[in-house]
C-alpha positions as CSV (number, residue, x, y, z in Angstrom):
1,M,-116.2,-89.3,26.8
2,S,-112.8,-91.1,25.0
3,T,-112.1,-90.8,21.5
4,T,-112.5,-94.5,21.0
5,D,-116.4,-94.2,22.6
6,K,-117.0,-91.4,19.7
7,V,-115.9,-93.4,17.0
8,K,-117.6,-96.5,18.0
9,E,-120.8,-94.2,18.4
10,D,-120.3,-92.6,15.1
11,A,-119.7,-95.6,13.6
12,Q,-122.9,-97.5,15.0
13,K,-124.8,-94.6,14.1
14,A,-123.6,-94.6,10.6
15,W,-124.4,-98.3,10.7
16,N,-128.0,-98.0,11.7
17,R,-128.4,-95.3,9.2
18,T,-127.0,-97.8,6.4
19,K,-129.1,-100.4,7.7
20,E,-132.4,-98.3,7.7
21,T,-131.7,-97.5,4.2
22,T,-131.3,-101.0,3.0
23,E,-134.4,-102.2,4.6
24,K,-136.3,-99.3,3.3
25,A,-135.0,-100.2,-0.3
26,W,-135.6,-103.6,0.2
27,N,-139.1,-103.2,1.3
28,R,-139.8,-100.9,-1.8
29,T,-138.3,-103.7,-4.1
30,K,-140.6,-106.6,-2.2
31,E,-143.7,-104.4,-3.0
32,A,-142.7,-103.8,-6.4
33,A,-142.1,-107.4,-6.8
34,Q,-145.6,-108.3,-5.2
35,Q,-147.4,-105.8,-7.3
36,A,-146.0,-107.1,-10.8
37,G,-146.7,-110.7,-9.4
38,D,-150.3,-109.4,-8.7
39,A,-150.6,-107.9,-12.3
40,V,-149.1,-111.2,-14.0
41,S,-151.4,-113.5,-11.9
42,E,-154.4,-111.2,-13.1
43,K,-153.3,-111.3,-16.8
44,V,-153.3,-114.9,-16.3
45,S,-156.5,-115.7,-14.5
46,E,-158.7,-113.6,-17.3
């Protein structure tokens, strides 16, 4: 394996990790927003 391939592979792995972390954080944010929205809806409908 050439150095270039190794660098590309490392970059790809780093990118995948970054993407995964971002997606997880985004999902948590969406979930929290959803729960906050539900709480607001419940208060409004009371």
